C-alpha positions, 0 to 999 in steps of 0.5 A: 846223372839225375833224370826227371820226367815232369809232363807238365813241363812240356809247354816250357820245353816247346817254348825253350828252343827250336823244333825240328820235324822228322818223319818216322821210319821203320828200322830193325833195332838189333841191326848195326848199320855203318856209313863211315867206310864207304859213305853208303849204309852197310851192315857192320859185318859186311864192311872191310877195314877197321871200323869201331862202333859206339852205340847209345847204350854204351854211352849211357852205360859208361856215363859219358859227359863229354866227347873225350869220355866217348873214346876212353875205352877205344884203342887208338882213338883219343881227344887232344886238348883240355876242356874249354880249349881247342880239342881235336880227335886223334886216330892212331897218332894222326889228328887235326885236319887229317881226321875228318869229322862227319855229323849226320852226313854233313862234314864238320869244319876243320880243326883250329887252334882256338878255343870254341872252334875245336872238333869235339863240340857235341852234345853227348846226350843226343848222340845215337851212334859213333863210327870210327874208321881207323885208317885212310878213307881218302877215296870216300872223303878226300885227302883230309881223311888220311888218318880216318873218319869219325862219323856221328849220328844224332838221335831223332824224335823217334828215338825218344818217343818209342810208341808214345805220342809225347816225351819229356826229360830233364837232366843235370850233371856234374863232373868233378874232374873238370868242375863241369856242370851240365843241364839239359831238357829234351822234348818230343811230340808226335802229331799224326805222322809228323814227329817233332824234337826239341833239345836245349842244353847249357853247361859251364866249367871252372878252372882252378890253380 
């Protein structure tokens, strides 16, 4: 996947989509925090029960281009369904509405058997961390978490700025296995104490006989 950083395109990035404000917060970079087990932020080593964590560094190292790639090395977790069709998460044999999906603390829609409305429509370039609770989590998330929980945390402006006042990145990619093409642009800007983030992406895939 190719990466370019032309500063002159920042105006184009700001005009290409919506800008969402975020405020800076101090965090320890080497401390892994999870929320999927109890819905309260805890250190990973303090959580009881089987919880797996996939970090943004792992996502980059494994050249992840879609959600199915996220879990190819995670035992007991997989994605059912093909690209462009309805896809659902499976945890230890349980799937669909028995696995709750949460993004940035917000519960996502249940699974449906129609293309375009599956559980797995996420921009993997914007994923900061994925937590997988492998087992019943009904006490915290209700009966639709009988099989487990997949909690996705997305990146904010601070993850891109890292001490800088502006950031711009353009990406392109191609997955030969699914004939999938991807392109995206990410822009971040700090003005005083306010951090702004823009992300625009597009993709296409083709099926062959």
